Residue frames as qw, qx, qy, qz and C-alpha x, y, z in Angstrom:
[[0.002, -0.494, 0.053, -0.868, -91.80, 28.03, 4.77],
 [0.146, -0.217, -0.770, 0.582, -92.78, 28.59, 8.38],
 [0.141, -0.729, -0.610, -0.277, -96.43, 29.45, 9.00],
 [0.136, 0.446, -0.202, 0.861, -96.32, 33.12, 10.13],
 [0.608, -0.589, -0.138, -0.514, -99.18, 32.57, 12.60],
 [0.906, -0.321, -0.240, 0.137, -97.02, 30.11, 14.55],
 [0.567, 0.283, -0.272, 0.724, -93.98, 32.36, 14.87],
 [0.398, -0.653, -0.488, 0.420, -93.92, 34.05, 18.27],
 [0.272, -0.308, 0.042, 0.911, -92.40, 37.28, 16.92],
 [0.113, -0.176, -0.514, -0.832, -95.32, 37.89, 14.53],
 [0.254, 0.408, 0.683, -0.550, -98.77, 39.07, 15.54],
 [0.004, -0.265, -0.666, -0.697, -101.70, 39.34, 13.20],
 [0.142, 0.483, 0.567, -0.652, -104.85, 41.42, 13.54],
 [0.059, -0.059, -0.543, -0.836, -107.65, 42.24, 11.16],
 [0.508, 0.206, 0.321, -0.772, -111.33, 43.05, 10.69],
 [0.012, 0.067, 0.951, 0.302, -113.54, 40.24, 9.41],
 [0.504, 0.060, 0.037, -0.861, -117.08, 41.02, 8.23],
 [0.242, 0.204, 0.948, -0.041, -119.84, 38.44, 8.50],
 [0.408, 0.269, -0.129, -0.863, -122.37, 39.08, 5.74],
 [0.003, 0.145, 0.966, 0.216, -125.25, 37.15, 4.27],
 [0.375, -0.420, -0.467, -0.681, -128.98, 37.11, 3.79],
 [0.510, -0.443, 0.313, -0.668, -131.34, 37.29, 6.78],
 [0.858, -0.247, 0.299, -0.337, -131.43, 34.28, 9.11],
 [0.787, 0.430, -0.441, 0.042, -128.41, 32.52, 7.61],
 [0.871, -0.392, -0.215, 0.203, -126.76, 32.23, 11.03],
 [0.402, 0.645, -0.263, 0.595, -124.25, 35.09, 11.19],
 [0.360, -0.685, 0.319, -0.547, -124.89, 35.98, 14.84],
 [0.948, -0.278, 0.111, -0.108, -124.94, 32.34, 15.95],
 [0.836, 0.331, -0.165, 0.406, -121.61, 31.78, 14.19],
 [0.131, 0.706, -0.319, 0.619, -120.10, 34.83, 15.89],
 [0.640, -0.584, 0.270, -0.421, -121.24, 33.71, 19.34],
 [0.994, -0.073, 0.044, 0.064, -119.88, 30.21, 18.75],
 [0.655, 0.512, -0.238, 0.502, -116.51, 31.51, 17.55],
 [0.050, -0.650, 0.368, -0.663, -116.23, 33.69, 20.65],
 [0.494, -0.242, -0.804, 0.226, -117.75, 31.08, 22.97],
 [0.067, -0.359, -0.470, 0.804, -119.72, 33.98, 24.43],
 [0.186, 0.703, 0.659, 0.192, -123.09, 35.52, 23.63],
 [0.154, -0.407, -0.050, 0.899, -122.69, 39.10, 22.43],
 [0.263, 0.094, -0.456, -0.845, -124.96, 39.06, 19.37],
 [0.587, 0.119, 0.550, -0.582, -128.64, 38.25, 19.74],
 [0.117, 0.072, -0.885, -0.446, -130.28, 35.45, 17.79],
 [0.607, 0.208, 0.512, -0.572, -133.74, 34.13, 17.03],
 [0.514, 0.238, 0.789, 0.239, -135.46, 31.93, 14.48],
 [0.352, 0.866, 0.322, -0.147, -136.88, 35.08, 12.86],
 [0.627, 0.399, 0.157, 0.650, -135.01, 36.81, 10.07],
 [0.150, 0.686, 0.009, 0.712, -133.44, 40.26, 10.48],
 [0.638, -0.662, -0.339, 0.199, -132.84, 39.99, 14.23],
 [0.544, -0.313, 0.017, 0.778, -129.55, 41.92, 14.02],
 [0.231, 0.922, 0.307, 0.038, -130.03, 45.63, 13.28],
 [0.003, -0.958, 0.287, -0.006, -126.71, 47.25, 14.12],
 [0.672, 0.459, -0.530, 0.239, -123.11, 46.28, 13.59],
 [0.736, -0.642, 0.192, -0.095, -121.63, 44.42, 16.52],
 [0.418, 0.640, -0.628, 0.148, -117.91, 43.76, 16.89],
 [0.917, -0.385, 0.082, -0.058, -116.70, 40.54, 18.49],
 [0.162, 0.780, -0.598, 0.091, -113.04, 40.08, 19.40],
 [0.988, -0.151, 0.030, 0.027, -111.28, 36.71, 19.51],
 [0.081, 0.815, -0.570, 0.074, -107.62, 36.57, 20.55],
 [0.975, -0.130, 0.178, 0.005, -105.86, 33.24, 20.08],
 [0.813, -0.025, 0.181, 0.552, -102.12, 32.56, 20.00],
 [0.329, -0.230, 0.168, 0.900, -100.64, 35.29, 17.76],
 [0.002, -0.372, -0.603, -0.706, -103.93, 36.21, 16.06],
 [0.173, 0.385, 0.505, -0.753, -106.61, 38.73, 16.94],
 [0.058, 0.407, 0.756, 0.510, -109.79, 38.32, 14.90],
 [0.169, 0.286, 0.308, -0.891, -112.08, 41.36, 14.98],
 [0.121, 0.387, 0.865, 0.296, -115.41, 40.07, 13.70],
 [0.238, 0.141, 0.039, -0.960, -118.02, 42.53, 12.46],
 [0.207, 0.403, 0.890, -0.042, -121.53, 41.09, 12.64],
 [0.149, 0.071, -0.244, -0.956, -123.84, 42.85, 10.19],
 [0.628, 0.276, 0.396, -0.610, -127.62, 42.86, 9.63],
 [0.546, 0.232, 0.762, 0.259, -128.96, 40.45, 7.04],
 [0.012, 0.154, -0.375, -0.914, -129.21, 42.17, 3.67],
 [0.388, 0.473, 0.653, -0.446, -132.89, 42.98, 3.13],
 [0.061, 0.001, 0.628, 0.776, -134.47, 42.90, -0.32],
 [0.110, -0.522, -0.813, -0.231, -138.18, 42.66, 0.48],
 [0.238, -0.825, -0.477, 0.187, -139.25, 45.18, 3.13],
 [0.358, 0.491, 0.049, 0.793, -138.66, 48.86, 2.42],
 [0.378, -0.890, -0.254, 0.031, -138.32, 51.37, 5.26],
 [0.105, 0.891, -0.344, 0.276, -135.84, 53.97, 6.44],
 [0.659, -0.552, 0.500, -0.106, -134.67, 51.48, 9.08],
 [0.909, 0.132, 0.362, 0.161, -134.01, 48.70, 6.54],
 [0.535, 0.798, -0.080, 0.265, -132.21, 51.15, 4.27],
 [0.199, -0.836, 0.460, -0.221, -129.87, 52.02, 7.14],
 [0.813, -0.294, 0.503, -0.012, -129.27, 48.33, 7.87],
 [0.842, 0.449, 0.200, 0.223, -128.40, 47.63, 4.23],
 [0.247, 0.897, -0.252, 0.266, -126.05, 50.60, 4.29],
 [0.551, -0.664, 0.495, -0.102, -124.30, 49.07, 7.31],
 [0.906, 0.071, 0.386, 0.158, -123.62, 45.95, 5.22],
 [0.615, 0.727, 0.024, 0.303, -122.15, 47.98, 2.35],
 [0.098, -0.899, 0.356, -0.236, -119.94, 49.96, 4.75],
 [0.763, -0.439, 0.474, 0.003, -118.65, 46.79, 6.39],
 [0.875, 0.337, 0.256, 0.234, -117.69, 45.34, 3.02],
 [0.410, 0.838, -0.102, 0.345, -115.68, 48.47, 2.25],
 [0.243, -0.850, 0.351, -0.309, -113.91, 48.79, 5.59],
 [0.843, -0.403, 0.353, -0.051, -112.77, 45.29, 6.59],
 [0.081, -0.589, 0.753, 0.282, -109.76, 43.17, 5.67],
 [0.026, 0.003, -0.982, -0.187, -111.60, 39.88, 5.13],
 [0.618, -0.014, -0.032, -0.785, -115.20, 39.06, 4.25],
 [0.164, 0.064, 0.982, -0.075, -117.03, 35.92, 5.33],
 [0.543, 0.031, -0.235, -0.806, -120.16, 35.46, 3.24],
 [0.361, -0.016, 0.880, -0.309, -122.54, 32.90, 4.71],
 [0.535, 0.037, -0.554, -0.638, -124.81, 30.65, 2.67],
 [0.546, -0.091, 0.697, -0.456, -127.32, 28.04, 3.73],
 [0.807, 0.310, 0.427, -0.265, -128.50, 24.82, 2.18],
 [0.585, -0.019, 0.646, 0.490, -127.89, 23.94, -1.43],
 [0.328, 0.685, 0.486, 0.432, -129.52, 26.78, -3.37],
 [0.226, -0.104, -0.100, 0.963, -129.10, 30.55, -3.68],
 [0.118, 0.778, 0.610, -0.097, -131.95, 33.04, -3.31],
 [0.276, 0.869, 0.177, 0.370, -132.36, 36.68, -4.41],
 [0.362, -0.915, 0.177, -0.016, -130.56, 38.13, -1.38],
 [0.786, -0.281, 0.395, 0.384, -127.62, 35.73, -1.88],
 [0.620, 0.506, 0.350, 0.487, -127.33, 36.86, -5.50],
 [0.032, 0.964, 0.052, 0.258, -127.36, 40.55, -4.56],
 [0.546, -0.774, 0.296, 0.123, -124.65, 40.13, -1.91],
 [0.807, 0.026, 0.394, 0.439, -122.50, 38.12, -4.33],
 [0.444, 0.721, 0.230, 0.479, -122.64, 41.11, -6.68],
 [0.225, -0.954, 0.068, -0.184, -121.64, 43.43, -3.82],
 [0.857, -0.381, 0.100, 0.332, -118.54, 41.45, -2.85],
 [0.046, 0.911, -0.326, -0.249, -115.34, 43.47, -3.25],
 [0.899, 0.394, -0.142, 0.128, -112.84, 42.12, -5.75],
 [0.335, 0.677, -0.462, 0.464, -109.87, 43.63, -3.88],
 [0.452, -0.518, 0.542, -0.484, -110.41, 41.82, -0.55],
 [0.121, 0.118, -0.985, 0.043, -110.07, 38.28, 0.71],
 [0.695, -0.101, 0.009, -0.712, -113.50, 36.63, 0.61],
 [0.006, -0.112, 0.987, -0.115, -114.19, 33.27, 2.28],
 [0.628, -0.184, -0.384, -0.651, -117.43, 31.47, 1.53],
 [0.158, -0.130, 0.858, -0.471, -119.03, 29.74, 4.51],
 [0.566, -0.212, -0.600, -0.523, -121.81, 27.22, 3.97],
 [0.242, -0.253, 0.646, -0.678, -123.60, 27.08, 7.32],
 [0.726, -0.006, 0.355, -0.589, -126.13, 24.67, 8.85],
 [0.458, 0.328, -0.774, -0.291, -124.71, 21.61, 7.13],
 [0.160, -0.027, 0.913, -0.374, -126.07, 19.55, 10.04],
 [0.571, 0.359, 0.368, -0.640, -129.54, 20.10, 8.54],
 [0.525, 0.441, -0.549, -0.478, -128.62, 18.43, 5.24],
 [0.900, -0.104, 0.348, -0.241, -129.93, 14.87, 5.19],
 [0.896, 0.298, 0.162, 0.287, -127.68, 14.04, 2.24],
 [0.369, -0.761, 0.214, 0.489, -124.21, 15.55, 2.71],
 [0.559, 0.086, 0.568, 0.598, -123.24, 14.66, -0.87],
 [0.237, 0.865, 0.414, 0.154, -125.45, 17.58, -1.93],
 [0.314, -0.847, 0.095, 0.419, -122.70, 19.87, -0.65],
 [0.578, -0.182, 0.507, 0.614, -120.23, 18.98, -3.39],
 [0.336, 0.542, 0.532, 0.558, -122.18, 20.32, -6.40],
 [0.148, -0.953, -0.265, -0.009, -123.22, 23.38, -4.37],
 [0.492, -0.686, 0.231, 0.484, -119.61, 24.16, -3.44],
 [0.528, 0.084, 0.557, 0.636, -118.54, 23.59, -7.03],
 [0.178, 0.779, 0.488, 0.352, -121.23, 25.99, -8.24],
 [0.295, -0.931, -0.079, 0.198, -120.17, 28.65, -5.74],
 [0.583, -0.412, 0.360, 0.600, -116.53, 28.38, -6.81],
 [0.410, 0.351, 0.560, 0.629, -117.62, 29.29, -10.33],
 [0.030, -0.895, -0.416, -0.156, -119.55, 32.36, -9.15],
 [0.144, -0.958, 0.202, -0.145, -116.71, 34.13, -7.34],
 [0.632, 0.416, -0.539, 0.370, -113.00, 33.78, -6.71],
 [0.691, -0.695, 0.016, -0.197, -113.19, 32.72, -3.06],
 [0.047, 0.671, -0.704, 0.226, -110.00, 32.36, -1.03],
 [0.019, 0.052, -0.982, 0.180, -111.64, 29.28, 0.51],
 [0.645, -0.266, -0.314, -0.644, -115.01, 27.57, 0.79],
 [0.078, 0.168, -0.870, 0.456, -115.70, 26.09, 4.22],
 [0.593, -0.427, -0.534, -0.425, -118.82, 24.07, 5.18],
 [0.070, 0.181, -0.690, 0.698, -119.69, 24.50, 8.88],
 [0.459, -0.633, -0.577, -0.238, -122.39, 24.04, 11.45],
 [0.017, 0.519, -0.368, 0.771, -122.17, 26.89, 13.94],
 [0.713, -0.441, 0.076, -0.540, -124.82, 25.36, 16.21],
 [0.987, -0.130, -0.085, 0.045, -122.93, 22.03, 16.36],
 [0.379, -0.799, 0.409, 0.226, -119.44, 23.54, 16.32],
 [0.864, 0.181, 0.384, 0.272, -118.46, 21.60, 13.21],
 [0.649, 0.452, 0.204, 0.577, -115.45, 22.84, 11.22],
 [0.126, -0.989, -0.073, -0.039, -115.05, 26.07, 13.22],
 [0.591, -0.592, 0.349, 0.423, -111.36, 25.39, 13.94],
 [0.596, 0.229, 0.529, 0.559, -110.79, 24.87, 10.23],
 [0.175, 0.884, 0.331, 0.280, -112.61, 28.13, 9.48],
 [0.357, -0.909, 0.103, 0.186, -110.43, 30.04, 11.98],
 [0.651, -0.284, 0.459, 0.533, -107.28, 28.62, 10.38],
 [0.467, 0.536, 0.491, 0.504, -108.43, 29.76, 6.95],
 [0.048, -0.976, -0.163, -0.134, -109.14, 33.27, 8.27],
 [0.567, -0.723, 0.213, 0.333, -105.81, 33.40, 10.16],
 [0.702, 0.104, 0.419, 0.566, -103.90, 32.68, 6.96],
 [0.295, 0.634, 0.361, 0.617, -105.15, 35.98, 5.52],
 [0.336, -0.900, -0.219, 0.172, -105.02, 38.27, 8.56],
 [0.415, 0.782, -0.212, 0.414, -102.58, 41.14, 8.01],
 [0.653, -0.123, -0.429, 0.612, -99.51, 41.36, 10.22],
 [0.048, -0.622, 0.050, -0.780, -99.77, 44.06, 12.87],
 [0.015, 0.105, -0.715, 0.691, -100.32, 44.84, 16.55],
 [0.151, -0.526, -0.836, 0.025, -103.51, 43.87, 18.33],
 [0.095, -0.468, -0.144, -0.867, -106.11, 46.65, 18.60],
 [0.679, -0.555, -0.095, -0.471, -107.92, 45.24, 21.64],
 [0.328, -0.543, 0.705, -0.318, -106.84, 43.69, 24.91],
 [0.221, 0.156, -0.955, -0.118, -106.43, 39.93, 25.11],
 [0.083, 0.284, 0.870, -0.395, -109.52, 39.62, 27.35],
 [0.375, 0.338, 0.039, -0.862, -111.81, 41.93, 25.34],
 [0.369, 0.253, 0.883, 0.143, -114.70, 40.24, 23.52],
 [0.235, 0.743, 0.557, 0.287, -116.65, 43.22, 22.11],
 [0.224, 0.196, -0.033, 0.954, -116.53, 46.95, 21.56],
 [0.395, -0.583, -0.393, -0.591, -120.12, 47.33, 22.79],
 [0.093, -0.315, 0.611, -0.720, -120.81, 48.41, 26.36],
 [0.009, 0.218, 0.939, -0.267, -123.12, 46.65, 28.79],
 [0.348, 0.428, 0.288, -0.783, -125.86, 49.24, 28.26],
 [0.485, 0.364, -0.500, -0.618, -126.10, 48.31, 24.57],
 [0.271, 0.074, -0.958, -0.058, -125.97, 44.58, 25.32],
 [0.187, 0.255, 0.748, -0.584, -128.74, 44.92, 27.92],
 [0.502, 0.436, 0.024, -0.747, -131.04, 46.54, 25.34],
 [0.449, 0.325, -0.722, -0.412, -130.19, 43.84, 22.80],
 [0.057, -0.024, -0.976, 0.209, -130.98, 41.01, 25.23],
 [0.376, 0.385, 0.519, -0.665, -134.43, 42.52, 25.82],
 [0.515, 0.479, -0.278, -0.654, -135.01, 42.90, 22.09],
 [0.236, 0.217, -0.930, -0.180, -134.00, 39.29, 21.52],
 [0.147, 0.217, 0.888, -0.377, -136.69, 38.10, 23.93],
 [0.476, 0.487, 0.155, -0.716, -139.27, 40.20, 22.09],
 [0.449, 0.407, -0.642, -0.470, -138.27, 38.39, 18.89],
 [0.193, 0.108, -0.975, 0.039, -138.42, 35.00, 20.53],
 [0.057, 0.284, 0.836, -0.466, -141.60, 35.39, 22.59],
 [0.412, 0.542, 0.261, -0.684, -143.96, 37.33, 20.33],
 [0.740, 0.481, 0.470, -0.012, -145.49, 36.82, 16.89],
 [0.662, 0.293, 0.341, 0.599, -144.20, 37.67, 13.44],
 [0.173, 0.836, 0.233, 0.465, -145.26, 41.32, 13.29],
 [0.446, -0.890, -0.092, 0.019, -144.45, 42.75, 16.71],
 [0.731, -0.388, 0.129, 0.546, -140.64, 42.31, 16.90],
 [0.499, 0.313, 0.321, 0.742, -140.01, 44.33, 13.74],
 [0.080, -0.805, -0.255, -0.529, -141.99, 47.28, 15.09],
 [0.641, -0.751, -0.117, 0.102, -140.12, 47.45, 18.40],
 [0.478, 0.564, -0.377, 0.558, -137.01, 49.17, 19.64],
 [0.706, -0.584, -0.334, 0.222, -135.47, 49.05, 23.11],
 [0.197, 0.732, -0.258, 0.600, -133.83, 51.96, 24.90],
 [0.638, -0.356, -0.513, 0.451, -132.02, 51.60, 28.24],
 [0.070, -0.878, -0.122, -0.458, -132.89, 54.79, 30.11],
 [0.401, -0.782, 0.391, -0.275, -130.99, 54.08, 33.31],
 [0.896, 0.117, -0.376, 0.204, -127.96, 51.86, 33.93],
 [0.270, -0.801, 0.398, -0.357, -126.37, 52.09, 37.37],
 [0.798, 0.096, -0.561, 0.197, -123.68, 49.72, 38.62],
 [0.466, -0.728, 0.327, -0.382, -123.20, 49.26, 42.36],
 [0.462, -0.421, 0.780, -0.011, -120.34, 46.80, 42.80],
 [0.115, -0.016, 0.936, 0.331, -121.51, 43.57, 41.16],
 [0.263, 0.596, 0.709, -0.270, -125.15, 44.76, 41.14],
 [0.070, 0.060, 0.412, 0.906, -126.67, 46.52, 38.12],
 [0.275, 0.577, 0.578, -0.507, -129.94, 48.48, 38.20],
 [0.117, 0.006, 0.622, 0.774, -131.39, 48.81, 34.70],
 [0.415, 0.566, 0.460, -0.544, -134.54, 50.63, 33.53],
 [0.184, -0.041, 0.715, 0.674, -135.54, 49.99, 29.91],
 [0.501, 0.482, 0.263, -0.669, -138.34, 51.07, 27.58],
 [0.397, 0.173, 0.808, 0.400, -139.71, 49.13, 24.60],
 [0.294, 0.427, -0.069, -0.852, -141.05, 51.37, 21.84],
 [0.391, 0.334, 0.837, 0.187, -143.84, 50.12, 19.55],
 [0.003, 0.095, 0.397, 0.913, -145.82, 51.74, 16.74],
 [0.497, -0.347, -0.408, -0.683, -149.39, 50.83, 17.70],
 [0.539, -0.375, 0.456, -0.601, -151.49, 50.07, 20.76],
 [0.961, 0.052, -0.104, -0.253, -152.31, 46.59, 19.42],
 [0.676, 0.392, -0.528, 0.333, -148.58, 45.81, 19.56],
 [0.133, -0.474, 0.555, -0.670, -148.39, 47.07, 23.14],
 [0.817, -0.197, 0.178, -0.512, -151.24, 44.75, 24.09],
 [0.930, 0.204, -0.304, 0.018, -149.44, 41.75, 22.55],
 [0.398, 0.485, -0.574, 0.526, -146.21, 42.63, 24.33],
 [0.419, -0.419, 0.459, -0.661, -147.99, 42.88, 27.66],
 [0.381, -0.032, -0.921, -0.078, -149.81, 39.59, 27.25],
 [0.593, -0.573, -0.485, -0.293, -152.54, 38.30, 29.55],
 [0.609, -0.786, -0.094, 0.040, -152.17, 40.08, 32.90],
 [0.001, -0.912, 0.410, 0.006, -148.73, 41.26, 31.85],
 [0.886, -0.260, 0.373, 0.093, -147.29, 37.76, 31.67],
 [0.790, 0.499, 0.090, 0.345, -145.52, 38.12, 28.29],
 [0.144, 0.867, -0.250, 0.407, -143.71, 41.29, 29.34],
 [0.644, -0.644, 0.381, -0.160, -142.78, 39.65, 32.65],
 [0.936, 0.012, 0.285, 0.207, -141.28, 36.66, 30.83],
 [0.562, 0.727, -0.052, 0.390, -139.38, 38.96, 28.42],
 [0.152, -0.859, 0.337, -0.354, -137.87, 40.82, 31.36],
 [0.810, -0.451, 0.367, -0.074, -137.06, 37.67, 33.33],
 [0.913, 0.198, 0.215, 0.284, -135.29, 35.86, 30.50],
 [0.407, 0.796, -0.126, 0.431, -133.39, 39.00, 29.45],
 [0.400, -0.804, 0.349, -0.268, -132.27, 39.56, 33.05],
 [0.911, -0.246, 0.321, 0.084, -130.98, 35.99, 33.26],
 [0.769, 0.489, 0.068, 0.406, -128.89, 36.50, 30.09],
 [0.070, 0.880, -0.216, 0.417, -127.48, 39.74, 31.48],
 [0.648, -0.661, 0.348, -0.149, -126.49, 38.11, 34.74],
 [0.941, 0.028, 0.230, 0.246, -124.67, 35.32, 32.91],
 [0.613, 0.601, 0.018, 0.512, -122.70, 37.73, 30.72],
 [0.050, -0.843, 0.184, -0.503, -122.13, 40.51, 33.28],
 [0.591, 0.057, -0.685, 0.422, -121.28, 38.16, 36.13],
 [0.027, -0.029, -0.542, 0.839, -123.48, 39.82, 38.74],
 [0.126, 0.563, 0.765, -0.286, -127.03, 40.43, 39.96],
 [0.005, 0.183, 0.365, 0.913, -129.34, 42.56, 37.80],
 [0.200, 0.548, 0.620, -0.525, -132.48, 44.44, 38.87],
 [0.090, 0.083, 0.594, 0.795, -134.42, 45.11, 35.65],
 [0.349, 0.571, 0.518, -0.533, -137.60, 47.09, 34.98],
 [0.184, 0.097, 0.674, 0.709, -139.17, 47.24, 31.52],
 [0.331, 0.570, 0.398, -0.638, -141.93, 49.58, 30.29],
 [0.419, 0.382, 0.677, 0.469, -143.70, 49.97, 26.94],
 [0.104, 0.629, 0.108, -0.763, -144.34, 53.21, 25.03],
 [0.594, 0.600, 0.511, 0.163, -146.10, 53.89, 21.71],
 [0.071, -0.625, 0.261, 0.732, -144.25, 56.01, 19.12],
 [0.724, 0.555, 0.388, -0.131, -146.12, 55.91, 15.83],
 [0.655, 0.749, -0.009, 0.099, -144.12, 55.62, 12.61],
 [0.431, -0.791, 0.375, 0.221, -140.70, 55.50, 14.28],
 [0.771, -0.028, 0.522, 0.363, -139.26, 53.11, 11.67],
 [0.498, 0.579, 0.380, 0.522, -139.63, 55.72, 8.91],
 [0.144, -0.985, -0.080, -0.059, -138.87, 58.82, 10.96],
 [0.642, 0.491, -0.304, 0.504, -135.31, 60.05, 10.37],
 [0.153, -0.686, 0.363, -0.612, -135.17, 62.08, 13.59],
 [0.844, -0.391, 0.212, -0.298, -136.31, 59.16, 15.73],
 [0.950, 0.190, -0.131, 0.212, -133.82, 56.83, 14.05],
 [0.362, 0.609, -0.383, 0.592, -131.03, 59.25, 14.94],
 [0.490, -0.589, 0.339, -0.545, -132.27, 59.36, 18.53],
 [0.959, -0.170, 0.179, -0.142, -132.17, 55.56, 18.54],
 [0.339, -0.650, 0.610, 0.301, -128.56, 55.65, 17.25],
 [0.792, 0.334, 0.483, 0.165, -129.23, 54.15, 13.82]]
């Protein structure tokens, strides 16, 4: 039987959710699959807050990846409740689910997401970060154990940071994409506009350049985005909950905030393909993470 993906008269297109516990590497995997940075990453858990769509068009297949927040089981807030809801909605709406695992053991969040997996959809298990395993033979019993926990369409070990097994993963996904016309143009890579991506790049630098507490209490709003040819003028504001967080963000003589802005601007220029003039300010808004009206204003 001829592989339908290889037949020129057939196109395939489908939505593929990336789900998993915090910091398992969903956003890094998405960026590596697209060979373009559209989803922010950091070593801290729960970096992703909102669903981001990444589009990959290859041969006759269009993969529409849906990057979701890591499912949170520890910290309770209105914001985290909304992020967990985004995961549940993605599971219900997509054609294929990729659930990411790490290492050789399952934790509480892994167990919860396994119980949430839909029985009526194609689910592919992805064991990420295999480059960090000193003994690769540990994978075999872990994969065997996973196969007994759920009826996966496939189990694929990968390393997104090293690019290992990503072609194999794409082939497994392509086998299950439904036939149909493409929903995006061949050159599209995301449904998010540059204004959203600019705010995310700033937030990523906050995660990477400040301590454990501050990033989770911040939100970034782009207040002005003006494009003049290849030049973009962007004014952004970082919201925090307390003055102590504002002080940390500023740093000594404003050096931390300056570095955040500089590194975010450099990422924007690489992705947007043009010069960026960026200004960033800080504002205190107490209790924003548990305020429903503020969350709506921030588009959560």
